[in-house]
All heavy atoms as TSV, in Angstrom:
chain	resi	resn	atom	element	x	y	z
A	1	MET	N	N	0.836	-1.171	0.000
A	1	MET	CA	C	0.000	0.000	0.000
A	1	MET	C	C	0.890	1.248	0.000
A	1	MET	O	O	1.945	1.264	0.625
A	1	MET	CB	C	-0.902	-0.033	1.231
A	1	MET	CG	C	-1.746	1.205	1.411
A	1	MET	SD	S	-3.065	0.933	2.586
A	1	MET	CE	C	-4.412	1.252	1.522
A	2	ILE	N	N	0.440	2.273	-0.681
A	2	ILE	CA	C	1.194	3.521	-0.769
A	2	ILE	C	C	1.089	4.274	0.556
A	2	ILE	O	O	0.002	4.520	1.066
A	2	ILE	CB	C	0.668	4.395	-1.919
A	2	ILE	CG1	C	0.925	3.698	-3.255
A	2	ILE	CG2	C	1.329	5.770	-1.902
A	2	ILE	CD1	C	0.303	4.385	-4.439
A	3	ASP	N	N	2.248	4.630	1.118
A	3	ASP	CA	C	2.281	5.380	2.366
A	3	ASP	C	C	2.294	6.882	2.125
A	3	ASP	O	O	1.676	7.636	2.859
A	3	ASP	CB	C	3.536	5.021	3.188
A	3	ASP	CG	C	3.459	3.618	3.763
A	3	ASP	OD1	O	2.351	3.069	3.872
A	3	ASP	OD2	O	4.517	3.070	4.093
A	4	LYS	N	N	3.044	7.308	1.081
A	4	LYS	CA	C	3.273	8.735	0.930
A	4	LYS	C	C	3.655	9.051	-0.520
A	4	LYS	O	O	4.373	8.294	-1.162
A	4	LYS	CB	C	4.413	9.133	1.863
A	4	LYS	CG	C	4.722	10.583	1.944
A	4	LYS	CD	C	5.839	10.788	2.976
A	4	LYS	CE	C	6.206	12.234	3.106
A	4	LYS	NZ	N	7.289	12.425	4.060
A	5	VAL	N	N	3.173	10.185	-1.017
A	5	VAL	CA	C	3.586	10.718	-2.310
A	5	VAL	C	C	4.195	12.086	-2.034
A	5	VAL	O	O	3.610	12.899	-1.316
A	5	VAL	CB	C	2.397	10.855	-3.284
A	5	VAL	CG1	C	2.839	11.469	-4.595
A	5	VAL	CG2	C	1.744	9.500	-3.523
A	6	ARG	N	N	5.392	12.319	-2.580
A	6	ARG	CA	C	6.081	13.575	-2.309
A	6	ARG	C	C	6.960	13.936	-3.501
A	6	ARG	O	O	7.198	13.123	-4.394
A	6	ARG	CB	C	6.929	13.459	-1.051
A	6	ARG	CG	C	8.023	12.406	-1.169
A	6	ARG	CD	C	8.933	12.392	0.039
A	6	ARG	NE	N	9.885	11.297	-0.010
A	6	ARG	CZ	C	10.990	11.268	-0.764
A	6	ARG	NH1	N	11.298	12.291	-1.533
A	6	ARG	NH2	N	11.795	10.229	-0.741
A	7	LEU	N	N	7.453	15.158	-3.493
A	7	LEU	CA	C	8.410	15.579	-4.512
A	7	LEU	C	C	9.773	14.989	-4.196
A	7	LEU	O	O	10.124	14.784	-3.030
A	7	LEU	CB	C	8.511	17.106	-4.540
A	7	LEU	CG	C	7.276	17.852	-5.024
A	7	LEU	CD1	C	7.474	19.356	-4.880
A	7	LEU	CD2	C	6.941	17.501	-6.458
A	8	ILE	N	N	10.525	14.725	-5.249
A	8	ILE	CA	C	11.865	14.187	-5.059
A	8	ILE	C	C	12.749	15.236	-4.368
A	8	ILE	O	O	12.533	16.439	-4.527
A	8	ILE	CB	C	12.469	13.734	-6.405
A	8	ILE	CG1	C	13.649	12.793	-6.187
A	8	ILE	CG2	C	12.836	14.936	-7.267
A	8	ILE	CD1	C	14.058	12.027	-7.432
A	9	LYS	N	N	13.713	14.760	-3.611
A	9	LYS	CA	C	14.660	15.647	-2.941
A	9	LYS	C	C	15.936	15.753	-3.766
A	9	LYS	O	O	16.281	14.847	-4.529
A	9	LYS	CB	C	15.000	15.095	-1.551
A	9	LYS	CG	C	13.805	15.020	-0.643
A	9	LYS	CD	C	14.163	14.316	0.641
A	9	LYS	CE	C	12.927	14.077	1.485
A	9	LYS	NZ	N	13.224	13.223	2.635
A	10	LYS	N	N	16.631	16.862	-3.586
A	10	LYS	CA	C	17.854	17.112	-4.352
A	10	LYS	C	C	18.868	15.979	-4.205
A	10	LYS	O	O	19.514	15.585	-5.173
A	10	LYS	CB	C	18.475	18.435	-3.916
A	10	LYS	CG	C	19.714	18.785	-4.687
A	10	LYS	CD	C	20.277	20.130	-4.312
A	10	LYS	CE	C	21.518	20.372	-5.135
A	10	LYS	NZ	N	21.965	21.741	-5.082
A	11	ASP	N	N	18.977	15.433	-3.015
A	11	ASP	CA	C	19.992	14.408	-2.771
A	11	ASP	C	C	19.583	13.011	-3.244
A	11	ASP	O	O	20.294	12.040	-3.010
A	11	ASP	CB	C	20.375	14.373	-1.297
A	11	ASP	CG	C	19.242	13.957	-0.377
A	11	ASP	OD1	O	18.088	13.883	-0.827
A	11	ASP	OD2	O	19.521	13.695	0.801
A	12	GLU	N	N	18.470	12.891	-3.960
A	12	GLU	CA	C	18.012	11.594	-4.443
A	12	GLU	C	C	18.333	11.362	-5.925
A	12	GLU	O	O	17.821	10.416	-6.531
A	12	GLU	CB	C	16.506	11.451	-4.207
A	12	GLU	CG	C	16.168	11.391	-2.732
A	12	GLU	CD	C	14.690	11.303	-2.457
A	12	GLU	OE1	O	13.928	12.135	-2.994
A	12	GLU	OE2	O	14.300	10.394	-1.696
A	13	LEU	N	N	19.190	12.169	-6.480
A	13	LEU	CA	C	19.555	12.021	-7.890
A	13	LEU	C	C	20.144	10.645	-8.187
A	13	LEU	O	O	19.752	9.987	-9.149
A	13	LEU	CB	C	20.537	13.121	-8.313
A	13	LEU	CG	C	21.092	12.998	-9.733
A	13	LEU	CD1	C	19.977	12.995	-10.765
A	13	LEU	CD2	C	22.097	14.099	-10.007
A	14	LYS	N	N	21.053	10.179	-7.359
A	14	LYS	CA	C	21.670	8.871	-7.604
A	14	LYS	C	C	20.630	7.751	-7.553
A	14	LYS	O	O	20.683	6.806	-8.347
A	14	LYS	CB	C	22.794	8.601	-6.610
A	14	LYS	CG	C	24.026	9.426	-6.891
A	14	LYS	CD	C	25.157	9.053	-5.973
A	14	LYS	CE	C	26.375	9.905	-6.278
A	14	LYS	NZ	N	27.499	9.568	-5.417
A	15	SER	N	N	19.677	7.861	-6.665
A	15	SER	CA	C	18.606	6.863	-6.594
A	15	SER	C	C	17.742	6.905	-7.847
A	15	SER	O	O	17.342	5.861	-8.368
A	15	SER	CB	C	17.734	7.093	-5.363
A	15	SER	OG	O	18.467	6.913	-4.191
A	16	LEU	N	N	17.471	8.092	-8.337
A	16	LEU	CA	C	16.686	8.238	-9.557
A	16	LEU	C	C	17.417	7.630	-10.751
A	16	LEU	O	O	16.829	6.887	-11.541
A	16	LEU	CB	C	16.373	9.714	-9.821
A	16	LEU	CG	C	15.602	10.017	-11.101
A	16	LEU	CD1	C	14.215	9.377	-11.071
A	16	LEU	CD2	C	15.510	11.517	-11.316
A	17	LEU	N	N	18.697	7.907	-10.862
A	17	LEU	CA	C	19.484	7.348	-11.959
A	17	LEU	C	C	19.577	5.829	-11.852
A	17	LEU	O	O	19.570	5.121	-12.861
A	17	LEU	CB	C	20.875	7.982	-11.990
A	17	LEU	CG	C	20.898	9.470	-12.335
A	17	LEU	CD1	C	22.320	10.003	-12.235
A	17	LEU	CD2	C	20.299	9.742	-13.702
A	18	SER	N	N	19.642	5.333	-10.645
A	18	SER	CA	C	19.658	3.886	-10.424
A	18	SER	C	C	18.335	3.267	-10.883
A	18	SER	O	O	18.322	2.193	-11.494
A	18	SER	CB	C	19.909	3.600	-8.949
A	18	SER	OG	O	19.840	2.237	-8.696
A	19	LEU	N	N	17.237	3.928	-10.600
A	19	LEU	CA	C	15.931	3.451	-11.053
A	19	LEU	C	C	15.865	3.443	-12.579
A	19	LEU	O	O	15.408	2.474	-13.186
A	19	LEU	CB	C	14.812	4.322	-10.480
A	19	LEU	CG	C	13.408	4.006	-10.986
A	19	LEU	CD1	C	12.987	2.587	-10.620
A	19	LEU	CD2	C	12.417	5.040	-10.449
A	20	TYR	N	N	16.327	4.516	-13.212
A	20	TYR	CA	C	16.349	4.556	-14.677
A	20	TYR	C	C	17.169	3.394	-15.240
A	20	TYR	O	O	16.774	2.753	-16.205
A	20	TYR	CB	C	16.943	5.864	-15.178
A	20	TYR	CG	C	16.006	7.045	-15.157
A	20	TYR	CD1	C	16.501	8.341	-15.190
A	20	TYR	CD2	C	14.625	6.892	-15.119
A	20	TYR	CE1	C	15.660	9.429	-15.181
A	20	TYR	CE2	C	13.782	7.973	-15.094
A	20	TYR	CZ	C	14.291	9.243	-15.132
A	20	TYR	OH	O	13.461	10.323	-15.129
A	21	LYS	N	N	18.306	3.128	-14.641
A	21	LYS	CA	C	19.168	2.038	-15.106
A	21	LYS	C	C	18.463	0.689	-14.952
A	21	LYS	O	O	18.577	-0.189	-15.812
A	21	LYS	CB	C	20.493	2.050	-14.344
A	21	LYS	CG	C	21.498	1.071	-14.859
A	21	LYS	CD	C	21.920	1.404	-16.272
A	21	LYS	CE	C	22.969	0.465	-16.783
A	21	LYS	NZ	N	23.230	0.618	-18.192
A	22	TYR	N	N	17.743	0.526	-13.881
A	22	TYR	CA	C	16.986	-0.702	-13.660
A	22	TYR	C	C	15.883	-0.858	-14.703
A	22	TYR	O	O	15.669	-1.943	-15.247
A	22	TYR	CB	C	16.390	-0.696	-12.247
A	22	TYR	CG	C	15.465	-1.848	-11.969
A	22	TYR	CD1	C	15.967	-3.117	-11.697
A	22	TYR	CD2	C	14.085	-1.674	-11.998
A	22	TYR	CE1	C	15.115	-4.183	-11.446
A	22	TYR	CE2	C	13.227	-2.735	-11.760
A	22	TYR	CZ	C	13.750	-3.980	-11.486
A	22	TYR	OH	O	12.905	-5.029	-11.249
A	23	LEU	N	N	15.176	0.239	-14.993
A	23	LEU	CA	C	14.059	0.189	-15.937
A	23	LEU	C	C	14.510	0.095	-17.389
A	23	LEU	O	O	13.827	-0.498	-18.217
A	23	LEU	CB	C	13.160	1.417	-15.754
A	23	LEU	CG	C	12.444	1.513	-14.413
A	23	LEU	CD1	C	11.732	2.856	-14.294
A	23	LEU	CD2	C	11.461	0.366	-14.237
A	24	ILE	N	N	15.652	0.700	-17.698
A	24	ILE	CA	C	16.170	0.718	-19.070
A	24	ILE	C	C	17.637	0.277	-19.024
A	24	ILE	O	O	18.556	1.084	-19.141
A	24	ILE	CB	C	16.042	2.132	-19.685
A	24	ILE	CG1	C	14.645	2.689	-19.472
A	24	ILE	CG2	C	16.386	2.098	-21.176
A	24	ILE	CD1	C	14.495	4.155	-19.800
A	25	PRO	N	N	17.880	-1.013	-18.844
A	25	PRO	CA	C	19.247	-1.493	-18.634
A	25	PRO	C	C	20.210	-1.248	-19.800
A	25	PRO	O	O	21.413	-1.162	-19.589
A	25	PRO	CB	C	19.074	-2.992	-18.377
A	25	PRO	CG	C	17.694	-3.329	-18.794
A	25	PRO	CD	C	16.900	-2.075	-18.812
A	26	ASP	N	N	19.691	-1.114	-21.016
A	26	ASP	CA	C	20.558	-0.888	-22.176
A	26	ASP	C	C	20.938	0.576	-22.375
A	26	ASP	O	O	21.765	0.892	-23.235
A	26	ASP	CB	C	19.891	-1.416	-23.450
A	26	ASP	CG	C	19.709	-2.923	-23.418
A	26	ASP	OD1	O	20.493	-3.604	-22.723
A	26	ASP	OD2	O	18.784	-3.426	-24.085
A	27	ASP	N	N	20.320	1.466	-21.617
A	27	ASP	CA	C	20.622	2.889	-21.739
A	27	ASP	C	C	21.999	3.180	-21.131
A	27	ASP	O	O	22.446	2.479	-20.220
A	27	ASP	CB	C	19.550	3.705	-21.023
A	27	ASP	CG	C	19.448	5.121	-21.537
A	27	ASP	OD1	O	20.063	5.429	-22.571
A	27	ASP	OD2	O	18.741	5.925	-20.920
A	28	LEU	N	N	22.639	4.201	-21.632
A	28	LEU	CA	C	23.933	4.592	-21.084
A	28	LEU	C	C	23.784	5.033	-19.635
A	28	LEU	O	O	22.810	5.696	-19.277
A	28	LEU	CB	C	24.529	5.738	-21.891
A	28	LEU	CG	C	24.951	5.417	-23.318
A	28	LEU	CD1	C	25.417	6.682	-24.020
A	28	LEU	CD2	C	26.040	4.377	-23.337
A	29	GLU	N	N	24.756	4.692	-18.830
A	29	GLU	CA	C	24.725	5.078	-17.422
A	29	GLU	C	C	25.411	6.433	-17.259
A	29	GLU	O	O	26.538	6.630	-17.714
A	29	GLU	CB	C	25.440	4.037	-16.576
A	29	GLU	CG	C	25.235	4.238	-15.104
A	29	GLU	CD	C	25.699	3.031	-14.301
A	29	GLU	OE1	O	25.882	1.957	-14.882
A	29	GLU	OE2	O	25.867	3.190	-13.087
A	30	LEU	N	N	24.706	7.372	-16.638
A	30	LEU	CA	C	25.273	8.690	-16.407
A	30	LEU	C	C	26.152	8.685	-15.172
A	30	LEU	O	O	25.808	8.088	-14.151
A	30	LEU	CB	C	24.165	9.725	-16.187
A	30	LEU	CG	C	23.390	10.196	-17.394
A	30	LEU	CD1	C	22.297	11.168	-16.956
A	30	LEU	CD2	C	24.284	10.852	-18.409
A	31	GLU	N	N	27.259	9.353	-15.268
A	31	GLU	CA	C	28.104	9.565	-14.101
A	31	GLU	C	C	27.701	10.904	-13.504
A	31	GLU	O	O	27.532	11.888	-14.214
A	31	GLU	CB	C	29.573	9.584	-14.500
A	31	GLU	CG	C	30.483	9.640	-13.306
A	31	GLU	CD	C	31.907	9.324	-13.672
A	31	GLU	OE1	O	32.130	8.545	-14.611
A	31	GLU	OE2	O	32.792	9.862	-13.001
A	32	VAL	N	N	27.520	10.943	-12.198
A	32	VAL	CA	C	27.097	12.181	-11.543
A	32	VAL	C	C	28.316	13.093	-11.423
A	32	VAL	O	O	29.119	12.973	-10.506
A	32	VAL	CB	C	26.457	11.897	-10.167
A	32	VAL	CG1	C	26.036	13.180	-9.495
A	32	VAL	CG2	C	25.268	10.962	-10.331
A	33	ASP	N	N	28.419	13.990	-12.396
A	33	ASP	CA	C	29.512	14.963	-12.398
A	33	ASP	C	C	28.923	16.362	-12.278
A	33	ASP	O	O	27.714	16.522	-12.086
A	33	ASP	CB	C	30.371	14.812	-13.665
A	33	ASP	CG	C	29.583	15.017	-14.950
A	33	ASP	OD1	O	28.424	15.496	-14.900
A	33	ASP	OD2	O	30.120	14.709	-16.030
A	34	THR	N	N	29.747	17.374	-12.378
A	34	THR	CA	C	29.269	18.751	-12.186
A	34	THR	C	C	28.227	19.149	-13.224
A	34	THR	O	O	27.290	19.877	-12.908
A	34	THR	CB	C	30.436	19.757	-12.211
A	34	THR	OG1	O	31.169	19.592	-13.421
A	34	THR	CG2	C	31.338	19.570	-11.017
A	35	GLU	N	N	28.364	18.647	-14.441
A	35	GLU	CA	C	27.400	18.983	-15.495
A	35	GLU	C	C	26.030	18.358	-15.216
A	35	GLU	O	O	24.996	19.008	-15.386
A	35	GLU	CB	C	27.925	18.535	-16.855
A	35	GLU	CG	C	27.205	19.138	-18.017
A	35	GLU	CD	C	27.367	20.643	-18.132
A	35	GLU	OE1	O	28.415	21.189	-17.741
A	35	GLU	OE2	O	26.424	21.288	-18.631
A	36	VAL	N	N	26.017	17.124	-14.785
A	36	VAL	CA	C	24.755	16.455	-14.450
A	36	VAL	C	C	24.113	17.128	-13.240
A	36	VAL	O	O	22.898	17.354	-13.217
A	36	VAL	CB	C	24.980	14.946	-14.200
A	36	VAL	CG1	C	23.740	14.286	-13.646
A	36	VAL	CG2	C	25.421	14.262	-15.489
A	37	ILE	N	N	24.905	17.472	-12.260
A	37	ILE	CA	C	24.372	18.156	-11.072
A	37	ILE	C	C	23.811	19.520	-11.443
A	37	ILE	O	O	22.750	19.918	-10.955
A	37	ILE	CB	C	25.451	18.266	-9.977
A	37	ILE	CG1	C	25.766	16.862	-9.454
A	37	ILE	CG2	C	25.008	19.188	-8.848
A	37	ILE	CD1	C	26.956	16.798	-8.533
A	38	LYS	N	N	24.477	20.216	-12.321
A	38	LYS	CA	C	23.975	21.522	-12.785
A	38	LYS	C	C	22.614	21.346	-13.466
A	38	LYS	O	O	21.675	22.102	-13.197
A	38	LYS	CB	C	24.973	22.154	-13.745
A	38	LYS	CG	C	24.528	23.471	-14.309
A	38	LYS	CD	C	25.527	24.005	-15.317
A	38	LYS	CE	C	24.985	25.248	-15.988
A	38	LYS	NZ	N	25.719	25.613	-17.180
A	39	HIS	N	N	22.508	20.360	-14.319
A	39	HIS	CA	C	21.243	20.100	-15.005
A	39	HIS	C	C	20.162	19.699	-14.002
A	39	HIS	O	O	19.014	20.135	-14.110
A	39	HIS	CB	C	21.440	19.022	-16.068
A	39	HIS	CG	C	20.253	18.817	-16.937
A	39	HIS	ND1	N	19.763	19.775	-17.781
A	39	HIS	CD2	C	19.440	17.743	-17.083
A	39	HIS	CE1	C	18.701	19.317	-18.410
A	39	HIS	NE2	N	18.485	18.078	-18.000
A	40	TRP	N	N	20.511	18.884	-13.022
A	40	TRP	CA	C	19.576	18.466	-11.978
A	40	TRP	C	C	19.059	19.680	-11.199
A	40	TRP	O	O	17.872	19.785	-10.918
A	40	TRP	CB	C	20.264	17.458	-11.074
A	40	TRP	CG	C	19.434	16.900	-9.954
A	40	TRP	CD1	C	19.755	16.926	-8.626
A	40	TRP	CD2	C	18.192	16.204	-10.040
A	40	TRP	NE1	N	18.786	16.291	-7.892
A	40	TRP	CE2	C	17.813	15.846	-8.743
A	40	TRP	CE3	C	17.363	15.858	-11.100
A	40	TRP	CZ2	C	16.632	15.151	-8.467
A	40	TRP	CZ3	C	16.185	15.168	-10.827
A	40	TRP	CH2	C	15.842	14.827	-9.520
A	41	ASP	N	N	19.950	20.593	-10.869
A	41	ASP	CA	C	19.546	21.820	-10.178
A	41	ASP	C	C	18.574	22.636	-11.023
A	41	ASP	O	O	17.615	23.217	-10.494
A	41	ASP	CB	C	20.769	22.668	-9.823
A	41	ASP	CG	C	21.594	22.074	-8.695
A	41	ASP	OD1	O	21.055	21.235	-7.932
A	41	ASP	OD2	O	22.779	22.439	-8.578
A	42	GLU	N	N	18.814	22.685	-12.328
A	42	GLU	CA	C	17.910	23.407	-13.232
A	42	GLU	C	C	16.523	22.748	-13.252
A	42	GLU	O	O	15.501	23.438	-13.239
A	42	GLU	CB	C	18.484	23.463	-14.644
A	42	GLU	CG	C	19.702	24.345	-14.763
A	42	GLU	CD	C	20.418	24.196	-16.105
A	42	GLU	OE1	O	19.969	23.381	-16.950
A	42	GLU	OE2	O	21.429	24.889	-16.299
A	43	ILE	N	N	16.509	21.433	-13.282
A	43	ILE	CA	C	15.237	20.708	-13.261
A	43	ILE	C	C	14.478	21.003	-11.975
A	43	ILE	O	O	13.285	21.320	-11.998
A	43	ILE	CB	C	15.463	19.195	-13.410
A	43	ILE	CG1	C	15.940	18.873	-14.824
A	43	ILE	CG2	C	14.208	18.400	-13.057
A	43	ILE	CD1	C	16.426	17.452	-15.012
A	44	LEU	N	N	15.178	20.923	-10.859
A	44	LEU	CA	C	14.522	21.133	-9.565
A	44	LEU	C	C	14.025	22.568	-9.371
A	44	LEU	O	O	13.059	22.792	-8.641
A	44	LEU	CB	C	15.474	20.759	-8.431
A	44	LEU	CG	C	15.790	19.279	-8.311
A	44	LEU	CD1	C	16.815	19.055	-7.214
A	44	LEU	CD2	C	14.544	18.454	-8.077
A	45	SER	N	N	14.663	23.523	-10.023
A	45	SER	CA	C	14.241	24.913	-9.858
A	45	SER	C	C	13.172	25.333	-10.867
A	45	SER	O	O	12.620	26.426	-10.760
A	45	SER	CB	C	15.449	25.846	-9.945
A	45	SER	OG	O	16.014	25.793	-11.241
A	46	ASP	N	N	12.867	24.474	-11.823
A	46	ASP	CA	C	11.846	24.779	-12.829
A	46	ASP	C	C	10.472	24.402	-12.283
A	46	ASP	O	O	10.216	23.227	-12.011
A	46	ASP	CB	C	12.136	24.005	-14.112
A	46	ASP	CG	C	11.232	24.385	-15.266
A	46	ASP	OD1	O	10.048	24.741	-15.032
A	46	ASP	OD2	O	11.687	24.306	-16.417
A	47	PRO	N	N	9.563	25.369	-12.140
A	47	PRO	CA	C	8.244	25.055	-11.568
A	47	PRO	C	C	7.364	24.200	-12.487
A	47	PRO	O	O	6.337	23.687	-12.044
A	47	PRO	CB	C	7.621	26.437	-11.349
A	47	PRO	CG	C	8.319	27.325	-12.306
A	47	PRO	CD	C	9.707	26.776	-12.463
A	48	ASN	N	N	7.784	24.024	-13.735
A	48	ASN	CA	C	6.995	23.239	-14.679
A	48	ASN	C	C	7.438	21.781	-14.773
A	48	ASN	O	O	6.838	20.997	-15.494
A	48	ASN	CB	C	7.068	23.867	-16.075
A	48	ASN	CG	C	6.476	25.253	-16.090
A	48	ASN	OD1	O	5.357	25.460	-15.664
A	48	ASN	ND2	N	7.241	26.216	-16.557
A	49	ILE	N	N	8.506	21.439	-14.069
A	49	ILE	CA	C	9.022	20.070	-14.088
A	49	ILE	C	C	9.074	19.571	-12.653
A	49	ILE	O	O	9.542	20.269	-11.760
A	49	ILE	CB	C	10.449	20.013	-14.687
A	49	ILE	CG1	C	10.470	20.571	-16.106
A	49	ILE	CG2	C	10.973	18.584	-14.654
A	49	ILE	CD1	C	11.868	20.689	-16.696
A	50	PHE	N	N	8.599	18.359	-12.456
A	50	PHE	CA	C	8.702	17.787	-11.119
A	50	PHE	C	C	8.722	16.273	-11.202
A	50	PHE	O	O	8.213	15.682	-12.150
A	50	PHE	CB	C	7.570	18.256	-10.199
A	50	PHE	CG	C	6.189	17.994	-10.735
A	50	PHE	CD1	C	5.523	16.837	-10.424
A	50	PHE	CD2	C	5.561	18.916	-11.564
A	50	PHE	CE1	C	4.257	16.582	-10.908
A	50	PHE	CE2	C	4.290	18.681	-12.059
A	50	PHE	CZ	C	3.648	17.507	-11.735
A	51	TYR	N	N	9.366	15.663	-10.228
A	51	TYR	CA	C	9.402	14.217	-10.095
A	51	TYR	C	C	8.704	13.863	-8.786
A	51	TYR	O	O	8.974	14.446	-7.753
A	51	TYR	CB	C	10.843	13.719	-10.014
A	51	TYR	CG	C	11.574	13.751	-11.323
A	51	TYR	CD1	C	12.205	14.908	-11.767
A	51	TYR	CD2	C	11.651	12.614	-12.117
A	51	TYR	CE1	C	12.885	14.933	-12.968
A	51	TYR	CE2	C	12.341	12.629	-13.314
A	51	TYR	CZ	C	12.943	13.786	-13.744
A	51	TYR	OH	O	13.618	13.812	-14.932
A	52	LEU	N	N	7.811	12.894	-8.871
A	52	LEU	CA	C	7.126	12.434	-7.678
A	52	LEU	C	C	7.764	11.143	-7.203
A	52	LEU	O	O	8.131	10.285	-7.995
A	52	LEU	CB	C	5.646	12.191	-7.964
A	52	LEU	CG	C	4.821	13.415	-8.338
A	52	LEU	CD1	C	3.406	12.990	-8.685
A	52	LEU	CD2	C	4.823	14.436	-7.233
A	53	VAL	N	N	7.869	11.014	-5.898
A	53	VAL	CA	C	8.357	9.800	-5.257
A	53	VAL	C	C	7.168	9.180	-4.544
A	53	VAL	O	O	6.477	9.862	-3.791
A	53	VAL	CB	C	9.483	10.116	-4.254
A	53	VAL	CG1	C	9.899	8.875	-3.489
A	53	VAL	CG2	C	10.664	10.735	-4.971
A	54	ILE	N	N	6.950	7.924	-4.807
A	54	ILE	CA	C	5.869	7.206	-4.124
A	54	ILE	C	C	6.518	6.210	-3.181
A	54	ILE	O	O	7.239	5.311	-3.612
A	54	ILE	CB	C	4.957	6.496	-5.139
A	54	ILE	CG1	C	4.320	7.529	-6.061
A	54	ILE	CG2	C	3.893	5.677	-4.412
A	54	ILE	CD1	C	3.561	6.953	-7.222
A	55	GLU	N	N	6.300	6.415	-1.904
A	55	GLU	CA	C	6.883	5.541	-0.888
A	55	GLU	C	C	5.870	4.477	-0.516
A	55	GLU	O	O	4.698	4.773	-0.293
A	55	GLU	CB	C	7.294	6.340	0.342
A	55	GLU	CG	C	8.399	7.320	0.060
A	55	GLU	CD	C	8.818	8.112	1.275
A	55	GLU	OE1	O	8.163	7.981	2.352
A	55	GLU	OE2	O	9.770	8.862	1.171
A	56	GLU	N	N	6.346	3.259	-0.457
A	56	GLU	CA	C	5.493	2.136	-0.110
A	56	GLU	C	C	6.087	1.424	1.095
A	56	GLU	O	O	7.255	1.045	1.079
A	56	GLU	CB	C	5.399	1.192	-1.299
A	56	GLU	CG	C	4.490	0.022	-1.084
A	56	GLU	CD	C	4.364	-0.848	-2.304
A	56	GLU	OE1	O	5.339	-1.506	-2.668
A	56	GLU	OE2	O	3.283	-0.841	-2.890
A	57	ASP	N	N	5.295	1.284	2.123
A	57	ASP	CA	C	5.736	0.615	3.337
A	57	ASP	C	C	7.039	1.194	3.867
A	57	ASP	O	O	7.977	0.479	4.169
A	57	ASP	CB	C	5.876	-0.897	3.125
A	57	ASP	CG	C	4.563	-1.548	2.746
A	57	ASP	OD1	O	3.506	-1.121	3.234
A	57	ASP	OD2	O	4.601	-2.498	1.952
A	58	GLY	N	N	7.109	2.525	3.905
A	58	GLY	CA	C	8.287	3.208	4.452
A	58	GLY	C	C	9.341	3.334	3.430
A	58	GLY	O	O	10.373	3.810	3.557
């Protein structure tokens, strides 16, 4: 059962990329470098883009 739905946190980028890799194993794996972090910051500051996290059983 779903416990909580919330916006993703800035420090969850690596978890998000890990999920993408799991879902699309043939896709290139991104290394979290300054350019990726810069892009992530831009995404998080854009009010028109958001990622939801659904927590299940904690």
